[in-house]
C-alpha positions, 0 to 999 in steps of 0.5 A, spaced: 948 284 828 950 279 833 952 272 832 947 268 836 947 260 836 942 256 840 942 248 842 936 245 842 931 239 842 925 239 838 920 239 843 923 242 849 918 247 852 924 251 855 928 251 848 921 253 844 920 259 850 928 262 848 927 261 841 920 265 842 924 271 845 929 271 840 924 271 834 920 276 838 926 281 838 927 279 830 934 276 832 937 271 826 940 265 830 943 258 828 939 253 831 943 246 833 937 241 834 941 235 838 935 231 840 939 224 842 946 226 839 951 225 845 956 227 840 953 234 839 951 234 846 958 233 848 961 239 844 955 243 846 958 242 854 965 243 852 963 250 849 959 252 855 962 255 861 959 251 866 959 244 864 951 244 863 948 238 859 941 241 859 938 245 853 937 250 851 944 253 851 945 259 848 951 263 845 952 270 843 958 272 839 961 266 842 960 268 849 956 263 853 949 266 856 946 259 859 939 257 858 932 259 857 932 263 864 939 266 863 936 269 857 930 272 860 933 274 866 938 278 861 932 281 857 928 283 864 935 287 866 935 290 860 942 287 858 940 283 852 939 288 847 946 291 848 949 284 847 945 283 841 947 289 837 
C-alpha cells in the first residue's frame, strides 16, 4: 500500500473533496492540518515540486501529486489506482 500524505486546512472545501476521494477508495493517509501554521506551510512548499502554497497538497510515496484538481484528474485518467497500489 502506498504512503499517502495530505496537507490541509480544516474547513477547506478542496481539502474535504480530496480526502473524500481517498476515503472512497479506502486509502489510509496521514493528514497534516496546517491552519494558520506558516512554519508547516513553508515545509509543505519546500517539499512540493511547484512552489504552491495552496491546500491541499498531496504526496504519494513522497511524489508530489499536487492539489484537489490534480488528484481527481489522475483518477479520471485511470492513473491514480496504480499510484496507490
